Steps between C-alpha positions, in 0.01 A plus 500: 500500500692659783707819469828309534403263221398789274833674567699184413303454178545866410877480551519185287293647215693829505824307463358265235350777284775753571279783625455671835173644372315170561273456803310202636178598677250302705163444336192613689314205653742245350762311702630270227615758246653842446511762225817601317545857376772667298467866587126568512420235239342173611715226347411159643346290773724284715331189641628306800478122469536286813488129422613240753707760684682605182449870422534639149378810319334542163554827311208565264525788255258582220635669186240678292535508121471881501800519735713318242426769242663763725823302535 
C-alpha cells in the first residue's frame, strides 16, 4: 500500500476507535496489507481487497484468551 493510502486508513481508524495513539504501518515485502499498532503493541493486520475495481479493507485482529483475563 502507498503512503497516502496508509495515512487515510490511519486517520479513519483513529477516528473510529477514538485514539490518536494508533498507527498503520507498511509490512515488509507485502503490498496488499499493513500492520495496525496501538502504541507499541501490534494489534491487527489490515488487508486490501481489490475485486473488479472495488477496493475494500479487512481488519483482522486476534484476541488471545490470556488477554481476556487481564481485562
